[in-house]
C-alpha positions as a Markdown table, in Angstrom:
| # | Residue | x | y | z |
|---|---|---|---|---|
| 1 | Met | -24.8 | 19.9 | -40.9 |
| 2 | Gly | -26.5 | 23.3 | -40.7 |
| 3 | Gly | -28.3 | 24.7 | -37.6 |
| 4 | Phe | -30.4 | 23.0 | -35.1 |
| 5 | Ser | -34.1 | 22.6 | -35.6 |
| 6 | Ile | -36.7 | 23.2 | -32.9 |
| 7 | Trp | -36.8 | 19.4 | -32.2 |
| 8 | His | -33.1 | 19.4 | -31.4 |
| 9 | Trp | -33.6 | 22.2 | -28.9 |
| 10 | Ile | -36.6 | 20.4 | -27.3 |
| 11 | Val | -34.6 | 17.2 | -26.8 |
| 12 | Val | -31.7 | 19.1 | -25.3 |
| 13 | Leu | -34.1 | 20.9 | -22.9 |
| 14 | Val | -35.8 | 17.7 | -21.8 |
| 15 | Ile | -32.4 | 16.1 | -21.1 |
| 16 | Val | -31.2 | 19.1 | -19.1 |
| 17 | Ala | -34.5 | 19.0 | -17.1 |
| 18 | Leu | -34.0 | 15.3 | -16.4 |
| 19 | Val | -30.4 | 15.7 | -15.3 |
| 20 | Phe | -30.8 | 18.8 | -13.1 |
| 21 | Gly | -34.4 | 18.6 | -12.1 |
| 22 | Thr | -37.0 | 21.4 | -12.4 |
| 23 | Lys | -36.5 | 22.7 | -8.9 |
| 24 | Lys | -32.8 | 23.2 | -9.4 |
| 25 | Leu | -33.4 | 24.9 | -12.8 |
| 26 | Arg | -36.0 | 27.2 | -11.2 |
| 27 | Asn | -33.5 | 28.2 | -8.5 |
| 28 | Ile | -30.8 | 28.9 | -11.1 |
| 29 | Gly | -33.2 | 31.0 | -13.1 |
| 30 | Gly | -34.2 | 33.0 | -10.1 |
| 31 | Asp | -30.6 | 33.6 | -9.1 |
| 32 | Leu | -29.7 | 34.6 | -12.6 |
| 33 | Gly | -32.7 | 37.0 | -12.7 |
| 34 | Ser | -31.8 | 38.7 | -9.4 |
| 35 | Ala | -28.2 | 39.0 | -10.5 |
| 36 | Ile | -29.2 | 40.8 | -13.7 |
| 37 | Lys | -31.6 | 43.0 | -11.8 |
| 38 | Ser | -28.9 | 44.1 | -9.3 |
| 39 | Phe | -26.5 | 44.7 | -12.2 |
| 40 | Arg | -28.9 | 47.0 | -14.0 |
| 41 | Lys | -29.6 | 48.8 | -10.7 |
| 42 | Gly | -25.9 | 49.3 | -10.2 |
| 43 | Leu | -25.5 | 50.7 | -13.7 |
| 44 | Asn | -28.4 | 53.2 | -13.2 |
| 45 | Asp | -27.0 | 54.2 | -9.8 |
| 46 | Gly | -23.6 | 54.9 | -11.4 |
| 47 | Glu | -25.2 | 57.1 | -14.1 |
| 48 | Glu | -27.2 | 59.1 | -11.6 |
| 49 | Asp | -24.1 | 59.9 | -9.5 |
| 50 | Lys | -22.2 | 61.4 | -12.4 |
| 51 | Pro | -24.3 | 64.6 | -12.9 |
| 52 | Ser | -24.4 | 65.3 | -9.2 |
| 53 | Glu | -20.6 | 65.0 | -8.9 |
| 54 | Gln | -20.2 | 67.4 | -11.8 |
| 55 | Leu | -22.5 | 70.0 | -10.2 |
| 56 | Lys | -20.6 | 69.8 | -6.9 |
| 57 | Ala | -17.3 | 70.7 | -8.7 |
| 58 | Asp | -16.7 | 74.4 | -9.0 |
| 59 | Pro | -16.1 | 75.5 | -12.6 |
| 60 | Pro | -12.8 | 77.2 | -13.1 |
| 61 | Ala | -13.0 | 81.0 | -12.7 |
| 62 | Val | -12.6 | 82.7 | -16.0 |
| 63 | Ala | -12.4 | 86.5 | -16.2 |
| 64 | Ser | -14.8 | 88.0 | -18.8 |
| 65 | Gln | -13.5 | 90.2 | -21.6 |
| 66 | Ser | -14.7 | 93.4 | -19.9 |
| 67 | Glu | -12.9 | 92.5 | -16.6 |
| 68 | Arg | -9.7 | 92.0 | -18.6 |
| 69 | Asp | -10.2 | 95.3 | -20.3 |
| 70 | Lys | -10.6 | 97.1 | -16.9 |
| 71 | Asp | -7.4 | 95.5 | -15.7 |
| 72 | Arg | -5.5 | 96.8 | -18.7 |
| 73 | Val | -6.8 | 100.3 | -18.3 |
| 74 | Gly | -5.8 | 100.4 | -14.6 |
| 75 | Gln | -2.2 | 99.4 | -15.4 |
């Protein structure tokens, strides 16, 4: 009842190759590989855009302690 042995997997792979054919399986593998590659590229492009967007945004202007003291003296 347990897991499958290596012989079970070999039989399954042979049956799949007979049903679909090696050319069709090669095409499916190539399509899957290119999809994964473009997905990874998209993830990397998204990560590279975040820091540049953060640099473009101006940080909020915060007065320093000495500037606040000067304002109090002038009042």
